[in-house]
N, C-alpha and C positions, 0 to 999 in steps of 0.2 A: 369913475369908480363903480364898481357892481356890489351888492350886497354879499357877502360871503355865503356860502353854499353850507347846507345842514353838515355836510362830510368836512367841510374846512372848519366849521365852528365847533364841532366834536374833536377834531385834531388839536385845536389850539386849548381846548378845556381840559384835554387828557395831558398835554405834553407838558403844561404850566402848573397842574395841579401838584400841591407840595406832598412829600411822603416821608412819613416818620418811621424810626426805627419800628414801633409797635406794629406798623403796615406791613412792614416785611415779615415780623414773626408771623402775624397772622397769614401772611401770603403763604408762608412756609408751610403752616399747619392744613392749607387747602391741598397744597402741591402733594402734601404726605397721604391727604384722603384720595387724590386721584391717582396716585400712582399705586398706592395699595389696590383700588379698584382695578386698575389694570390689570395688574399681576394676578389678583383674584380672577378676573375675567378669563383666564386661560383655562380654568377648571370648568368648562361649561361646554355644550355641544356647540354654539356656533364660535365659542373661542377656539376650540379644536379646529373647526374650518377655517379660521381665519388664522392660524398657527401653520396649518398644511398649504393655504395659499402661500403664506409669506415664503415658507421653504421651498416653493417650485418658483415662486417670481420673483425672489431674492431682492426685497425693495432696499436699494440702498441709498436713494437719495432722501433727505429730510421731510419733504412732502409726504410720499409714500410710508415712512416710519411713522410721521404723525396720524397719518389716516389708520395705520395698525394699532397704535397707541388710544388713539381715540376710539375707535370700533370696541377695542377691548374694555376701556373704562366705562363704556356706558351699558354693558351687558346685564349686571348683577341688580340693577336698580336700586344702587347704594350709593350712586355719586351725588354730588351737592346741586342744589337747586336754588335759584334767584327768583323770589316770590312775585314780584312787581312787574317782570319781564315774562316770567314762565320761561325761564331759559335755564339749560343746565350748563353753566359756562365751562366747569372745570374740566369736562371731557372733551371739550374742544379747543381751550386757550392754553391748557397744562401741557397736553401732547403735543402742540405746535411749538410752543415756548421750549419744552424739553428736547424736541428734536433738532431744531435749529440752534440752541444755546450748546448742545451736545457738538453738532457738527463743526460751531464756529469757536468753541474751546473756552467759552462765556463762563465765569464764576455765578456764587451766588445773588449777590445783590442786583446784578443786572438781569440774570434770569426771573427773580421775585418783583422787579420795576416792572418787565415784559408782562409778567403776570396781572399784575395790576391793572396795567391798561390796557390789556386785552379783556379783562372782565368787566373793565368800565365800557369799554366800545360795544361789546355783545349786549350786553343788559341795558345800556342805553337805547340800543336801536330795539332791543325788545320791549321796553317800555314804550317806544313811540308807535309800535305798527298797530297798536290797539286791540282791544278784546277779541274782536269778530275774526282777526287774522287766525287766532288760534283753535278754530273750528275745524279749520281743514288745513292750516299748514304747521308744521311741527317747529316751534321756535327756535328751539336748539338747532336746528337744520338750517334754518333760514336765517337768524340772526348770528349764529356761532362764526360765518365767515369774516364777519367783520371785527370780532375778538380775536381770531386767531391770526388776521393780517396785522393788524396793531401792536399784537405781541411780536410779531415777528419783524415789524417795522421797529419796534423800539431796538430790539437785538441787533438788527443790521445798521443802526444810527441813520435811518432813512430822514432826509429833510420834510418839510411840511408838504409842499407840493407832491414829491413821491410818495409820501403817506395818504395823499389823498387820491391819487392813482391807485394805488394798493387796494385802499378800501372800496371805491368804486368798482374796481374787477374781481374783488370778494363779493360785493352784492350782486354782481352779473352771475355768479355760480351759484346765488343762494336757491335751493330747492329741501322739499322734504316734506310729504302728505301722510295724513293719519290713515289710509287705506289699510296699511299692514293690521291695523288690529282686527279689523273683518276676518282675516285669517290667521292671527296670530304667529305672523311670520318673523323673519329676523332683522327685517328693514332697518329698525330703529336703530341698530346699532352701526350700521351704513352711514344714517343720518351722522352721526358724531363723527366719524371717520373723514367722511368727503367734507364736512365744515372744516374740520382741523386742516385737512389737506389744501383746501382750495384758500384759504387764507396764508398759507404758506407759499403756495404757488403764486398768488397775486402779489406777495411783497418780495419775492425773489424775483420776479420779472420788474416789477417798479426799480428796483436796485439797478438795472441795465437800460433803465428809461422807457419801459414799456407804459404807455399811458392809459387811465381808465376815466370813466364819467365822473366829473366832480358833482352832479347834481342825480346820481343813482337814486337816493331817498325821494326826494321831491319832485322830480321831472315829470314832464306829462307822459313819458314812458317808461318811468322808473319803477321802484319797487312798491311804495305807496299807492301809484296808480293802480298797479297790476293785479295786486294782492290785499291791500287794506281798505275795509268799508268805512273803519272808523279811525284813521290815524290820530295821532296826538305829537306831531313834529315838535312842539316846544319841549318835550319830553327829552329829545336829544341833548338840552342844555340846562334843563330845569336845575336847581339848586347847586349851582357848581362848587360852591364852598362846603357842601355835606360832607360826608364820609364818604371814602370809596366804597363803590358799590361791592366789592368783595367782601368787606366787612358787614355786609347787608343780605351776604349768601348764605341760606340755611344748609346745614350738612345731616344728611338723612342717618337715622340710626336703624332704620329697618327696612330689609329688601324687597320694596315694592313701591308702585308710583307713588310719588309725594301726595297726592290728592288725598290717597288713603289715610296719611299720618295723623290729622287730628282724630280722625275717628278711631284709629287703632289706640293712640293715646287715652283717651276717653274709655274705650273697651277695656284696657288693662287696667285701668283703676277699677271700674265696674266689677271685673273678676274677682279682686280681693274683697270686695262686698257681699258677693253673688255665691250661694253654696253652687257647686256644679252638678249638674243635671235639672236643673229646677227652671232654666228659661224657657219661656213660654212664647214670648216674641220680641224681637229687637227693631226699633226704629232709629234710622239715622237721617239726621238732618244736617244738610251740608249747602252749597253753591252751585250754579249751573255747570261750571266747567268740570268739576268733579263728577258729574252726572255724565256728561258729554263724553268723558274718558273711562270712567270705572263703574258704568252701570251694566256689569256683567252677572246675573244670578246663578248662572251656570258654566263655570269656565270650565275648558276642556283642556287645559295644558298648563305647566307650572306658569309661564309666561302672562297667559289670560289670567290665573289667579291673582297675579301681581297688580293686575289692573281691575280687579273686582274688590267693590266695595262690602259686596255681601260675604266674599270669603275671608278677607282680611280683617272683619270685625269679628265673624266667627271664630277665626284662628285667635284674634287677642283675646277673647271671652274665654278660650278654652286651653291655650298652650303658650308658650314662646314663640313670638314670630321671629322666625330664622328662616334659612334656606330650606331647611326640610320642612316647613309649615306650608310650602307650596307644590309639594311634589304630589303623584297621584295617591300613595297611600294617605296622605293628610287630608287630599280632598274628598276622598271616599269618607274617610273617618268625620269629617267635618260637614257632609251632605246636609245632614237632617237639622242641624242647627242654621246652616247658611239657608235654607228653605223660610226659616222664619225672619230673615232679615228683609226689612222694606228700607227703600231709599227715597229721600224728597229733598225738594229745594226750599228753604227756608230761610227767614230773616233770625237774626241781624248776619248771618254768613254771606247770603248771596249778595248783598250790599257791600259787603266789607272787601270782598274779593275783588282784585288782586293783592291789595296791600296787606291784608290778613288772611289766612288760609285756615277757616276754623269749621268746628263741626259739634254734634250734640249727639251722644248715643242713649237710647233709654231702654231699658229692659223691664218687660213686666214678667215677674215669676210666678211661680204655681202659688194660688190663693190672692192672686191680682194685685200683689204689690207693685208699683212703678218706681224704678231708681233712674236718675236720669244724670250725666255727667257731662259738662259742657267746657270745650277748649276754644278760646280766640285765637291761640296760636299753638303748633305743633311742636313737641321737643325737637330740637336743632335748629329752631329758629333762632334768630337775634335775640326775640325776646324771652326765650327759654332755650339758651344756647347748651351744646354738649362741652363740659370741660375739658380742657388739653388732657387731662388723663383720660376721660372717657373717648375722646377722640383716637388718641395713641393707643387704646385698648383696641378699637373697632378696626385701625390699621392692622393691627398685631394679628386680629382673629382674620381679615380678609388675606393676609400674605400667607399664614398658614394654611388658609383654604388652597392659597395657586401655588401651594408647593415651595414657599420661600423657609430655606432650613435654619437661618439665623435673623430673624426679621427686626430683632432690636438693633442689630447693627447698622441695617439698612433705614431703620427709623433715625437714630442718631444722625446719620451722615444727611439725611433729607433735610431734618429740621436745622441741622448744621449750615442750609443755606444762607438762613438770615444772619451769619457769622463771615459771611461771603467765602465760603466753601467752596471747592470744585463740587460738579455734579458726581454722585456716583454711577458706576455701573448699575444697569440692572441685571439681576439674575435670569 
């Protein structure tokens, strides 16, 4: 007898973990958030391109539908994020689960169980790849296929060996590099879509007996060896009796990179304490990954502005941080204040990451007074969660942005998945 592989251990952990009714209710809220993001993503330039492609290509299989829904979900930078893994699980797992559940005629409880399983797989792999992986690789793209494959395996009732095959072949399709940030291109949305599609394809093939490598993670020519200088393999099965990772996933209140959110939260508090027009200097303290991704003092596009700590903090000190805060007029309006923002790595935020994503913002106002606000966690984290009312309000805003005429009816039907109702048709 040989020891079980990491993928086998992961499968065992997930498939035997108990699910409470409250877990299903929380999963329904995350499904609502993801679907609202997908519908809102249609009202964007990359969304319009994706929809034109869909009209021409007419994707009818579940994998292609998962691709489209996943790409749309990740466009506006308001989809969920799991801190410890640095994975956006919702934009990968939920599109895959939705597309397959719709194809198979599966109702709410089974759909939500698949979502819980998918979040668990994607985030546990994400926690295991180690911090250095994220410097070049986009964790949502590379770890997400494990989540979409696990969700699909749940919906197809694959046995343990077939699930391991599906996860192995999902990992074989993992890809996604950060180079797109250099030119501000649309590639990040492709990452989410392909990760959703890859897992569906892998599990669909496993249903017919298509095999995959059981040691894809730890093998000599596997994922850790190829892309992870400092993996943490034990994270795959650490704390098996803890809460579902979906319950530890953060929901974003602002449409920008999650690394900017603790600083936005701190700056918004300072805005209430500082007289407009009196700010002379702004200092942002944060952790290394935030600077790796969001050190952009001169953003040249809406998308670059969403990945700019300088711009996000200037916006939070001056106005509501909404979609309009990143447009060309807003970038021009905030240019002078943005030039006064400096960012640096500092403790305790550097050491606390990725378990805690914190930041401090200090403003020096006219006359020399300095005011500082610190955040250990950002709004929307499990330690500072959005209430269900706030999350529903966010979903309603996103749906209206995406042109949905009767958002409350759709919101109610999605939340009813926790009562084992059928999936609604999306407008």
